[in-house]
C-alpha positions, -999 to +999 in steps of 0.1 A: +427+165-205+397+180-188+376+205-208+380+241-196+351+253-175+342+281-199+340+258-229+318+233-209+295+262-198+292+275-234+283+240-247+257+236-220+243+270-229+242+261-266+224+229-258+198+248-238+193+275-264+190+249-292+163+231-271+145+264-267+146+271-304+134+235-311+104+240-287+096+273-303+097+260-339+082+226-332+048+234-347+065+244-379+087+213-379+057+191-373+033+205-400+058+214-427+058+192-458+093+204-464+125+196-445+132+220-417+165+224-398+177+247-370+214+251-372+238+269-348+269+249-356+279+213-365+273+201-329+241+220-323+216+214-350+181+198-353+159+187-381+123+175-387+114+140-398+109+151-434+145+164-437+159+133-420+139+111-444+151+131-474+187+124-464+181+088-454+188+092-417+168+091-385+164+125-368+190+114-341+215+103-367+211+135-387+215+157-357+247+138-345+266+138-378+293+163-386+307+182-403+276+194-420+290+203-454+310+171-459+282+149-447+251+164-464+263+186-492+278+171-524+313+183-533+301+204-563+278+224-540+300+229-509+315+262-520+281+277-528+266+263-496+294+278-474+292+311-492+254+312-488+257+305-451+283+331-446+263+357-466+231+351-446+251+351-413+269+383-421+241+403-437+212+391-417+192+387-450+175+355-460+185+338-492+172+310-514+198+286-529+197+254-550+223+228-541+231+191-546+229+172-513+239+136-504+218+108-489+232+083-464+237+058-492+258+083-512+232+091-539+227+128-548+196+148-549+189+185-557+173+207-532+161+243-530+167+258-496+155+290-480+180+299-453+170+326-427+190+341-399+175+338-364+190+356-334+185+343-299+204+363-274+240+363-284+236+333-308+230+334-345+211+304-358+199+296-393+165+283-400+166+262-432+135+252-452+145+225-476+125+212-506+137+183-527+134+192-564+116+169-588+140+146-608+133+165-640+148+197-624+178+179-610+203+180-638+227+157-620 
């Protein structure tokens, strides 16, 4: 069944807007020693090399995988991760959260993430700065 015209146009617009955001934030993504991600939805997300490496993926793999929560966030942190995203999205206020994430090989690691809402036109993105915590702080 063919995709409705409106849905196709919306996807194309989202791809364009994500590309604009990536171009704008590219200097930050390149120089940051932390992981950086730009997230609109499971289909429209980008990360820098540091975040891809942290998770054991290439940038292309990381960007293509979905759903985000099931792929990257360990089961014990999914509820908190979803609540944090919803809170930031609804209030427009940044938040710092600690979560347990998953690598490609299934191993767990603790992160601290600053998540910030970014509005571009009608779209609400989140900018995520992710720092892997040292093993002594992991508690997993």
